[in-house]
Backbone bond lengths (Angstrom), bond angles and torsions (degrees), N, CA, C in turn:
res aa  C-N    CA-C-N  psi(-1)  N-CA   C-N-CA  omega(-1)  CA-C   N-CA-C  phi
1 M - - - 1.468 - - 1.529 109.76 -
2 N 1.316 117.13 127.41 1.453 121.38 -179.11 1.517 111.08 -73.47
3 A 1.338 115.25 142.41 1.456 119.91 177.20 1.525 109.77 -68.32
4 A 1.323 116.19 150.50 1.469 120.14 178.69 1.522 109.31 -63.47
5 P 1.324 117.95 143.40 1.467 120.08 178.59 1.525 110.52 -65.35
6 D 1.327 115.16 157.64 1.464 119.93 176.94 1.522 110.11 -61.54
7 A 1.331 115.54 151.20 1.468 119.51 174.28 1.521 109.52 -61.83
8 I 1.324 115.99 -44.91 1.472 120.60 176.96 1.517 108.15 -150.50
9 R 1.315 115.13 143.57 1.458 121.27 -179.24 1.534 108.95 -141.40
10 A 1.321 115.39 136.79 1.459 121.58 174.15 1.525 108.19 -117.68
11 E 1.325 116.36 134.44 1.462 121.00 179.85 1.521 109.85 -126.14
12 H 1.328 115.48 117.83 1.475 123.28 174.42 1.529 112.60 54.18
13 V 1.324 116.22 42.42 1.467 121.01 -179.08 1.528 109.99 -76.38
14 A 1.325 115.77 133.92 1.466 121.57 179.73 1.521 109.56 -132.40
15 K 1.335 114.89 149.23 1.457 120.36 177.57 1.518 109.70 -151.72
16 R 1.344 115.09 130.75 1.464 121.34 177.05 1.515 110.09 -121.66
17 Y 1.315 115.59 151.25 1.458 122.82 168.76 1.522 106.07 -119.11
18 G 1.331 116.93 88.12 1.454 119.47 -173.62 1.512 109.83 66.26
19 A 1.317 116.50 -123.70 1.459 121.07 -179.60 1.530 112.61 -84.91
20 V 1.321 116.35 -6.71 1.464 120.26 -176.26 1.527 110.19 -91.29
21 V 1.314 116.02 126.14 1.466 121.54 178.62 1.519 109.14 -89.86
22 A 1.331 116.94 116.88 1.463 121.34 176.66 1.520 110.63 -90.99
23 L 1.339 116.37 -48.30 1.465 122.28 175.68 1.519 107.60 -127.49
24 R 1.321 115.89 125.39 1.463 120.61 -174.79 1.534 111.10 -90.62
25 D 1.341 116.20 -49.92 1.470 121.01 -176.23 1.531 107.23 -167.47
26 V 1.327 116.76 80.56 1.464 120.76 -174.22 1.523 110.68 -98.51
27 S 1.316 115.48 121.93 1.460 122.39 170.34 1.519 107.17 -123.10
28 M 1.326 116.51 123.10 1.454 121.23 -179.48 1.518 108.51 -154.70
29 H 1.345 116.04 163.11 1.457 119.56 178.72 1.514 110.31 -147.67
30 L 1.319 114.52 154.63 1.462 122.92 178.07 1.523 107.55 -125.84
31 K 1.327 116.40 117.41 1.464 120.43 -179.69 1.526 110.17 -75.17
32 R 1.318 115.98 158.75 1.455 120.50 177.06 1.527 110.09 -64.69
33 G 1.323 115.39 132.21 1.461 120.90 178.87 1.514 114.53 75.66
34 E 1.330 117.43 8.86 1.464 122.48 -175.91 1.526 111.19 -98.09
35 V 1.336 114.92 152.14 1.465 121.10 167.09 1.518 107.12 -109.95
36 L 1.325 115.82 118.27 1.460 121.98 179.15 1.523 108.64 -106.32
37 G 1.317 116.74 122.15 1.458 121.34 175.35 1.522 109.69 -85.54
38 L 1.324 116.60 125.92 1.466 121.76 178.79 1.517 108.46 -113.76
39 V 1.317 116.78 115.01 1.459 121.20 -176.51 1.516 109.45 -124.09
40 G 1.315 114.57 162.84 1.461 121.62 -179.84 1.510 109.47 159.10
41 D 1.312 115.85 156.08 1.457 120.95 -179.26 1.527 111.17 -66.29
42 N 1.315 115.79 163.52 1.463 120.01 169.01 1.525 108.12 -57.97
43 G 1.320 116.05 131.07 1.453 119.78 -177.59 1.511 113.57 96.82
44 A 1.341 117.87 -2.75 1.465 120.22 -178.05 1.523 112.07 -76.28
45 G 1.344 117.43 -23.06 1.453 120.80 179.80 1.518 114.47 113.63
46 K 1.320 117.89 8.88 1.478 121.31 -176.22 1.525 111.58 -60.82
47 S 1.318 117.10 -50.64 1.464 120.29 -176.85 1.526 111.35 -65.76
48 T 1.327 117.03 -36.78 1.462 119.83 177.21 1.527 110.20 -62.73
49 L 1.329 116.92 -43.88 1.461 120.52 179.12 1.521 111.20 -61.70
50 I 1.328 117.48 -44.64 1.463 121.11 179.75 1.533 110.42 -62.55
51 K 1.327 117.18 -40.91 1.464 120.17 179.78 1.520 111.98 -65.55
52 I 1.316 116.90 -30.63 1.461 120.09 175.47 1.523 110.42 -72.28
53 L 1.326 116.83 -44.54 1.463 120.45 -178.48 1.524 112.39 -67.86
54 T 1.330 116.56 -23.08 1.466 119.17 179.80 1.527 112.01 -97.92
55 G 1.331 117.60 4.92 1.457 120.65 174.19 1.509 115.67 86.88
56 Y 1.328 117.89 2.62 1.466 120.57 -178.23 1.527 111.54 -76.84
57 L 1.335 116.41 -36.37 1.465 121.84 177.17 1.523 109.37 -119.79
58 R 1.317 115.68 152.17 1.454 120.27 174.12 1.529 109.19 -104.69
59 P 1.324 116.95 135.72 1.461 118.79 -179.54 1.525 111.52 -72.56
60 D 1.329 116.35 158.15 1.453 120.85 175.70 1.529 111.36 -84.54
61 G 1.329 116.01 -17.06 1.457 120.46 179.27 1.510 110.29 -164.79
62 G 1.326 116.42 164.09 1.451 121.12 178.29 1.518 112.73 99.49
63 S 1.338 115.58 179.76 1.462 121.99 -175.56 1.520 110.67 -132.84
64 I 1.337 115.62 151.12 1.467 122.47 176.93 1.524 108.00 -127.73
65 F 1.329 115.24 134.74 1.453 121.81 179.63 1.529 108.96 -122.69
66 V 1.317 116.85 135.41 1.464 122.33 176.27 1.526 107.59 -120.13
67 H 1.319 115.74 118.59 1.474 122.16 -176.71 1.526 111.15 51.20
68 G 1.335 115.38 40.73 1.455 121.16 174.18 1.509 115.77 88.41
69 E 1.323 118.61 -7.61 1.457 122.19 -178.34 1.530 110.15 -107.13
70 E 1.337 116.85 130.77 1.463 119.54 177.85 1.520 109.32 -68.39
71 V 1.323 115.94 135.31 1.455 121.15 -179.61 1.527 109.39 -130.97
72 H 1.317 115.06 155.54 1.465 122.11 173.61 1.532 105.49 -121.70
73 L 1.315 115.22 95.40 1.462 120.72 -172.92 1.525 110.17 -67.97
74 R 1.312 115.88 118.06 1.462 121.46 -174.91 1.528 113.12 -90.88
75 S 1.343 116.26 -24.45 1.460 119.76 -175.61 1.523 108.89 -166.67
76 V 1.332 115.46 172.34 1.462 120.52 175.77 1.527 110.03 -63.57
77 D 1.327 116.69 -40.09 1.466 119.85 178.94 1.525 111.26 -63.79
78 H 1.321 116.90 -37.58 1.468 120.37 177.23 1.525 110.13 -63.14
79 A 1.345 116.31 -44.98 1.467 119.56 178.58 1.527 110.62 -61.61
80 R 1.325 116.98 -41.17 1.468 119.76 179.40 1.516 111.66 -64.44
81 S 1.321 117.08 -33.84 1.460 119.95 178.56 1.525 111.31 -65.86
82 L 1.343 116.71 -20.41 1.461 122.11 177.67 1.526 111.85 -95.36
83 G 1.343 116.45 3.76 1.460 120.65 177.93 1.508 115.37 92.47
84 I 1.348 117.54 13.14 1.470 121.76 -179.38 1.521 109.13 -102.28
85 D 1.325 116.94 127.18 1.459 119.77 176.88 1.518 109.24 -141.30
86 T 1.309 115.43 151.71 1.461 121.93 -178.51 1.514 110.40 -117.87
87 V 1.323 116.29 134.21 1.460 121.97 172.14 1.521 106.63 -107.10
88 Y 1.332 115.77 104.84 1.455 120.98 -177.18 1.525 110.69 -84.24
89 Q 1.319 113.71 165.02 1.461 120.31 -179.84 1.527 111.60 -60.20
90 D 1.348 117.19 -33.59 1.462 119.51 -179.78 1.531 112.63 -86.42
91 L 1.353 116.97 -3.67 1.465 125.08 166.95 1.523 116.27 71.21
92 A 1.313 119.81 -24.12 1.471 122.04 -178.00 1.519 111.97 58.01
93 L 1.336 116.32 37.35 1.464 121.71 174.09 1.524 109.20 -100.78
94 V 1.321 116.23 154.48 1.467 121.42 177.90 1.526 107.82 -101.03
95 P 1.334 118.71 109.01 1.465 121.58 -173.22 1.525 114.50 -56.20
96 G 1.343 117.94 -36.36 1.455 120.69 -175.55 1.517 114.88 -79.47
97 L 1.322 117.27 -6.24 1.461 120.71 178.99 1.519 110.88 -96.44
98 S 1.316 116.03 161.01 1.463 121.63 179.27 1.521 110.53 -71.71
99 V 1.333 114.60 167.59 1.458 120.36 176.42 1.520 110.36 -57.62
100 Y 1.335 116.97 -48.13 1.461 118.61 -174.57 1.518 112.75 -70.44
101 H 1.339 117.81 -31.00 1.460 118.84 175.67 1.526 110.63 -69.37
102 N 1.327 117.33 -34.75 1.461 120.50 175.41 1.524 111.41 -68.63
103 M 1.320 116.86 -35.85 1.463 120.36 179.23 1.527 111.47 -61.89
104 F 1.323 116.74 -30.95 1.466 121.19 -177.68 1.530 112.47 -112.74
105 L 1.342 116.13 22.33 1.458 120.64 -178.41 1.530 110.51 -59.14
106 K 1.305 116.82 126.87 1.469 126.02 179.96 1.525 113.30 69.24
107 R 1.306 117.56 7.45 1.467 121.34 172.76 1.532 108.88 -144.58
108 E 1.322 114.59 43.45 1.460 121.71 -176.90 1.534 111.91 -60.42
109 L 1.323 115.71 145.93 1.462 121.55 174.70 1.526 108.46 -86.27
110 V 1.321 116.40 134.46 1.463 120.37 -179.03 1.530 109.67 -127.20
111 R 1.305 113.98 155.91 1.464 122.05 173.87 1.524 108.15 -126.90
112 G 1.312 116.16 166.11 1.456 118.90 176.09 1.505 112.20 147.85
113 F 1.300 113.69 -176.47 1.455 121.10 178.90 1.521 107.89 -151.69
114 G 1.329 115.95 149.33 1.451 119.39 -178.23 1.514 110.99 55.71
115 P 1.329 117.23 -134.49 1.468 120.52 -178.98 1.530 113.56 -82.21
116 L 1.330 117.33 -6.33 1.468 121.41 -175.41 1.532 110.77 -96.54
117 H 1.333 116.31 123.80 1.460 121.38 177.81 1.525 109.14 -140.71
118 W 1.312 116.69 147.83 1.451 121.59 178.20 1.522 109.27 -146.77
119 L 1.336 114.97 159.43 1.466 120.61 -179.72 1.520 110.36 -64.96
120 D 1.308 115.79 135.14 1.460 120.97 176.17 1.533 108.12 -90.72
121 N 1.340 115.57 73.13 1.459 120.80 -175.98 1.522 112.19 -61.93
122 R 1.307 117.12 -36.65 1.463 120.18 -179.00 1.530 111.26 -61.09
123 E 1.326 116.88 -45.51 1.472 120.19 -179.50 1.523 110.99 -69.76
124 M 1.336 117.89 -37.17 1.465 120.05 178.44 1.525 110.95 -66.16
125 R 1.330 117.39 -38.52 1.462 119.82 175.92 1.529 110.66 -62.89
126 K 1.326 115.70 -45.30 1.463 121.21 -177.97 1.528 111.39 -61.62
127 R 1.324 115.89 -47.59 1.463 119.54 -178.91 1.522 111.90 -67.67
128 S 1.326 116.50 -38.99 1.465 120.00 179.69 1.520 110.81 -61.38
129 R 1.325 116.12 -43.24 1.464 119.89 177.62 1.519 111.14 -60.47
130 R 1.326 115.38 -42.62 1.470 119.97 179.97 1.524 111.22 -66.69
131 Y 1.331 117.05 -41.18 1.456 120.52 -179.51 1.528 111.14 -62.84
132 L 1.320 116.27 -44.06 1.459 120.25 -178.71 1.526 111.33 -68.28
133 D 1.331 117.06 -41.00 1.466 120.28 176.92 1.518 110.56 -63.84
134 D 1.337 115.58 -35.91 1.462 121.46 -175.87 1.513 112.64 -63.07
135 I 1.327 117.27 -32.23 1.464 119.40 179.00 1.528 111.79 -106.13
136 G 1.330 115.26 20.32 1.459 119.81 170.05 1.504 116.41 81.94
137 I 1.338 117.89 30.48 1.469 120.08 178.42 1.522 108.73 -113.79
138 G 1.319 116.60 47.76 1.456 120.94 -179.87 1.509 114.08 -71.46
139 T 1.346 116.13 -10.13 1.465 119.61 -178.52 1.531 112.46 -74.53
140 L 1.328 117.51 -16.63 1.466 120.24 178.12 1.526 108.56 -69.85
141 R 1.321 116.25 117.20 1.467 120.13 -168.57 1.516 113.96 -65.88
142 S 1.318 117.43 -44.27 1.453 118.91 -175.08 1.523 110.61 -144.78
143 V 1.341 116.64 134.46 1.462 120.09 176.98 1.519 110.73 -76.67
144 E 1.342 117.15 -4.32 1.456 121.05 176.91 1.521 112.05 -89.87
145 S 1.331 117.30 -5.16 1.462 120.95 178.50 1.522 110.74 -64.70
146 E 1.324 116.16 145.03 1.457 119.57 173.95 1.523 109.09 -71.39
147 V 1.321 116.36 139.11 1.456 121.23 179.76 1.530 111.48 -59.88
148 A 1.340 116.79 -31.44 1.464 120.94 -179.50 1.526 112.26 -60.37
149 L 1.326 117.74 -23.21 1.459 121.72 -177.17 1.531 113.10 -90.33
150 L 1.325 117.56 -2.20 1.457 121.61 -174.95 1.526 111.49 -94.49
151 S 1.313 115.85 161.03 1.460 121.16 177.09 1.526 109.99 -75.78
152 G 1.319 115.37 165.97 1.458 119.56 178.76 1.514 112.34 -61.43
153 G 1.328 116.66 -38.52 1.457 120.44 178.78 1.517 112.43 -64.78
154 Q 1.334 115.89 -40.80 1.468 119.85 178.38 1.530 110.90 -66.21
155 R 1.318 117.12 -38.96 1.466 120.19 178.13 1.529 110.71 -63.82
156 Q 1.329 116.03 -43.07 1.455 119.62 179.06 1.532 110.63 -62.56
157 A 1.336 116.02 -39.00 1.461 120.52 178.66 1.530 111.32 -63.52
158 I 1.320 116.73 -39.68 1.475 120.86 178.03 1.528 110.03 -63.00
159 A 1.337 116.65 -43.29 1.463 120.14 179.70 1.523 110.94 -63.03
160 L 1.338 117.38 -39.36 1.455 120.95 177.76 1.527 111.26 -66.28
161 A 1.331 115.80 -44.38 1.464 119.80 179.46 1.517 110.68 -61.86
162 R 1.324 117.11 -40.69 1.465 120.85 179.97 1.525 110.88 -61.72
163 S 1.334 116.69 -42.17 1.460 119.82 -179.09 1.518 112.10 -66.97
164 T 1.332 116.56 -46.69 1.461 119.12 -175.95 1.520 111.98 -67.39
165 H 1.326 117.79 -29.20 1.458 120.09 -178.78 1.530 112.50 -97.05
166 S 1.329 115.65 11.14 1.466 119.08 172.07 1.524 109.88 -105.16
167 G 1.333 116.53 11.24 1.453 121.42 176.91 1.512 114.72 98.73
168 A 1.334 118.81 3.06 1.468 120.90 -179.37 1.518 110.55 -74.01
169 N 1.329 116.54 134.27 1.466 120.53 172.70 1.523 112.02 -123.58
170 I 1.344 116.25 1.82 1.463 122.04 170.76 1.519 106.49 -127.20
171 L 1.321 116.59 110.46 1.460 121.57 -177.81 1.520 110.46 -107.65
172 L 1.323 116.25 130.94 1.454 123.28 176.01 1.529 106.69 -108.45
173 L 1.317 116.58 109.85 1.464 121.90 -173.79 1.525 108.93 -102.59
174 D 1.326 115.85 108.02 1.460 121.80 -175.08 1.522 109.85 -95.06
175 E 1.332 116.25 99.10 1.469 123.46 178.63 1.532 112.27 52.54
176 P 1.325 119.74 55.49 1.470 120.52 -178.08 1.526 113.47 -68.87
177 L 1.336 117.52 -14.76 1.464 120.76 -177.21 1.526 112.54 -105.76
178 A 1.308 117.09 5.17 1.464 120.36 -177.57 1.524 111.21 -62.74
179 A 1.304 116.26 135.68 1.474 123.78 174.85 1.524 113.33 60.16
180 M 1.326 117.97 25.32 1.464 120.84 177.61 1.520 110.44 -105.64
181 G 1.337 114.79 147.73 1.447 120.16 174.34 1.521 110.98 -74.57
182 A 1.340 115.66 176.68 1.463 120.61 -176.61 1.525 111.98 -61.94
183 R 1.336 117.26 -41.76 1.464 120.48 -177.40 1.530 111.35 -66.22
184 E 1.336 117.15 -44.55 1.460 120.63 179.94 1.520 111.04 -69.27
185 G 1.327 116.06 -37.67 1.453 119.82 177.73 1.519 111.79 -61.96
186 T 1.320 116.24 -39.43 1.464 121.11 177.90 1.520 110.91 -62.70
187 L 1.339 116.89 -39.44 1.468 121.32 177.80 1.525 110.86 -58.42
188 I 1.319 117.36 -45.47 1.457 121.06 -177.66 1.529 110.66 -71.37
189 L 1.334 118.14 -40.87 1.464 120.47 177.54 1.527 110.71 -61.69
190 D 1.336 116.64 -40.67 1.472 120.18 177.12 1.525 110.98 -63.65
191 L 1.314 116.30 -38.11 1.465 120.94 179.96 1.538 110.37 -66.77
192 I 1.326 116.76 -40.69 1.464 120.14 176.74 1.524 110.29 -62.62
193 R 1.334 116.53 -41.23 1.468 119.91 177.39 1.528 111.01 -62.40
194 E 1.325 116.48 -40.69 1.462 120.97 179.88 1.532 110.49 -61.89
195 L 1.323 117.01 -45.02 1.456 121.00 178.33 1.529 110.91 -65.71
196 K 1.329 115.72 -37.27 1.465 121.00 -179.93 1.527 111.57 -64.06
197 E 1.315 117.44 -38.94 1.461 121.48 -177.56 1.521 112.23 -65.16
198 R 1.320 117.07 -23.96 1.462 119.75 179.99 1.519 112.33 -72.38
199 R 1.335 116.68 -24.33 1.460 123.12 179.39 1.528 113.64 64.57
200 D 1.333 117.96 9.14 1.468 119.06 177.63 1.524 111.94 -108.25
201 V 1.343 116.48 3.09 1.458 121.59 177.92 1.528 108.32 -126.37
202 S 1.323 116.38 129.63 1.463 122.29 176.43 1.521 107.74 -107.33
203 M 1.338 117.40 139.41 1.462 119.90 -172.16 1.524 112.80 -134.98
204 I 1.324 115.68 139.90 1.460 122.22 166.71 1.520 106.87 -108.39
205 L 1.311 116.12 121.20 1.462 122.51 -177.52 1.521 109.75 -108.89
206 I 1.340 116.01 112.29 1.463 120.62 172.97 1.523 108.17 -87.92
207 A 1.309 116.78 127.81 1.469 120.53 -179.17 1.516 109.42 -154.43
208 H 1.325 115.51 149.84 1.459 120.91 174.13 1.524 111.61 -92.23
209 N 1.324 116.12 -24.64 1.456 121.18 -177.39 1.531 109.52 -86.15
210 Y 1.314 116.68 108.18 1.462 120.50 -177.07 1.527 111.92 -63.86
211 I 1.322 117.38 -31.23 1.467 120.13 179.95 1.521 110.14 -62.04
212 H 1.330 117.05 -43.09 1.464 120.65 178.16 1.527 110.78 -61.36
213 V 1.326 116.43 -41.77 1.465 120.67 -179.96 1.522 110.67 -60.21
214 F 1.329 116.43 -46.70 1.462 119.74 -177.44 1.531 112.40 -72.38
215 E 1.314 117.89 -16.97 1.457 120.79 176.89 1.522 112.11 -73.45
216 V 1.337 117.72 -34.29 1.470 119.43 -171.69 1.523 114.79 -124.37
217 A 1.328 118.85 -17.94 1.463 120.58 -173.78 1.529 111.74 -86.63
218 D 1.330 115.21 148.64 1.463 121.68 174.24 1.524 111.37 -85.64
219 R 1.317 115.69 -28.62 1.451 121.78 -175.14 1.511 108.15 -149.11
220 V 1.339 116.42 155.22 1.459 119.69 -178.79 1.519 109.76 -130.88
221 N 1.328 115.90 137.81 1.463 123.53 173.20 1.524 108.54 -116.46
222 L 1.316 116.02 137.40 1.461 121.59 172.92 1.518 108.11 -107.84
223 L 1.318 115.82 121.16 1.466 122.42 178.85 1.517 108.26 -101.46
224 R 1.324 115.04 125.41 1.468 119.18 -178.21 1.511 109.44 -142.33
225 N 1.326 116.48 128.88 1.470 121.89 179.50 1.521 112.15 51.15
226 G 1.343 115.25 40.70 1.456 119.63 174.12 1.508 115.82 78.42
227 E 1.348 117.93 16.99 1.460 121.99 178.22 1.523 110.22 -141.67
228 V 1.331 116.89 150.33 1.460 121.34 173.04 1.521 107.32 -82.63
229 V 1.333 116.97 116.26 1.466 121.29 -175.24 1.520 111.96 -110.46
230 F 1.332 117.43 -2.39 1.462 120.89 -179.79 1.525 107.87 -150.50
231 D 1.330 116.75 128.82 1.461 122.69 -179.81 1.520 107.23 -145.41
232 K 1.345 115.59 110.12 1.460 118.58 -173.91 1.526 110.28 -155.02
233 P 1.343 118.24 142.90 1.468 119.67 173.40 1.524 110.10 -60.76
234 T 1.324 117.02 139.94 1.464 119.25 -179.54 1.523 111.50 -62.88
235 A 1.341 117.17 -28.05 1.466 120.40 179.33 1.522 112.18 -67.04
236 E 1.340 116.53 -18.52 1.460 120.95 -178.64 1.520 112.05 -108.13
237 S 1.326 116.32 7.40 1.453 120.29 -179.13 1.528 108.66 -133.46
238 S 1.315 116.55 -166.71 1.467 120.80 -179.92 1.519 109.42 -160.74
239 V 1.320 114.98 164.32 1.463 120.50 175.30 1.524 109.56 -59.33
240 D 1.328 117.10 -40.33 1.467 120.96 -178.53 1.525 111.43 -63.41
241 E 1.350 116.81 -41.73 1.458 119.23 -179.97 1.520 110.84 -63.74
242 L 1.321 116.15 -45.61 1.458 120.20 -178.47 1.527 110.62 -64.96
243 T 1.323 116.92 -41.73 1.463 121.47 178.65 1.519 110.99 -61.76
244 E 1.320 116.81 -40.44 1.468 120.80 -179.94 1.520 111.41 -66.75
245 I 1.329 117.51 -38.89 1.468 120.94 178.48 1.529 110.28 -62.09
246 V 1.338 115.78 -45.33 1.462 120.20 179.60 1.526 110.42 -65.81
247 A 1.340 116.86 -42.84 1.463 120.69 -179.11 1.525 111.55 -65.08
248 S 1.326 117.43 -37.53 1.463 120.44 -179.31 1.517 111.25 -65.77
249 E 1.348 116.82 -34.02 1.459 120.47 177.60 1.525 110.68 -64.99
250 Y 1.343 116.17 -39.07 1.461 119.19 178.26 1.526 110.93 -65.45
251 R 1.351 115.30 -37.20 1.462 118.23 -179.95 1.521 111.08 -67.24
252 V 1.343 115.35 -40.46 1.476 119.41 -179.08 1.519 111.19 -71.57
253 G 1.351 115.63 -40.41 1.460 119.65 -173.21 1.507 114.33 -99.03
254 A 1.314 118.25 17.22 1.467 120.03 -178.77 1.523 110.28 -58.83
255 G 1.319 113.14 128.10 1.459 118.93 179.77 1.509 113.65 89.56
256 G 1.352 117.04 -4.44 1.462 119.85 179.80 1.517 111.28 -79.12
257 S 1.321 116.07 169.21 1.468 121.03 -179.58 1.512 110.06 -95.97
258 R 1.314 117.47 156.71 1.462 124.36 177.00 1.517 108.52 -109.37
259 T 1.353 115.42 133.20 1.469 118.22 -179.42 1.508 112.47 -119.77
260 S 1.355 117.40 -3.20 1.464 119.39 -179.29 1.510 110.55 -92.97
261 Q 1.335 115.05 165.19 1.451 118.81 174.36 1.519 108.61 -137.65
262 N 1.323 115.31 155.68 1.463 119.83 -177.05 1.509 110.31 -84.11
């Protein structure tokens, strides 16, 4: 019996900005139902890779496969139609709108007949409550609350819930724990674990904190100078090993120049 194809795979992906090399030769893969931790310094190429996988940028070379089929991602909407969505650090939420309006932003439910149509706020509230409860965010008191009044952890949870209930099964999480306190960070890590247990969502988690990566990821990739230089299951590695690899590169390359960009 053949193994299931990877959720997403990149082979020899390259990207330049003029004379600046962002991605030199990236080959990586994300298994179905897996959480892959992607780490690397600022300038390693993480954000460029995510923008390519989400359809925002086109690579200069290489191939991308989604569920075993080669694709040429034309846009963010094209990537979303294939089940790929990105939750960025800035979340793309509208602070002045309610939770439920943000949950259905740009895909609002409407009712009506003939030329008359209006927002189906009642159904959007109902579904939003169900979506949030479904992924374990029952602590949010009201879906009518303005997003501006919520904590960073709650906002991140809303963005995750919106992606998973819009049909996404490949989530690219760009620094979801950045600038969060311990309590909010725990909320997001628990949410990632909850999604992971379902085995129907595959995730790439970009993070600077190696401890967070080893808490929730199945495997870790280290991106350096536009290439993946480390790929290992977290169960067979450790924070200390990864830290030593990064530190040894600084010792060897001290005084060298950087040509990659994030």
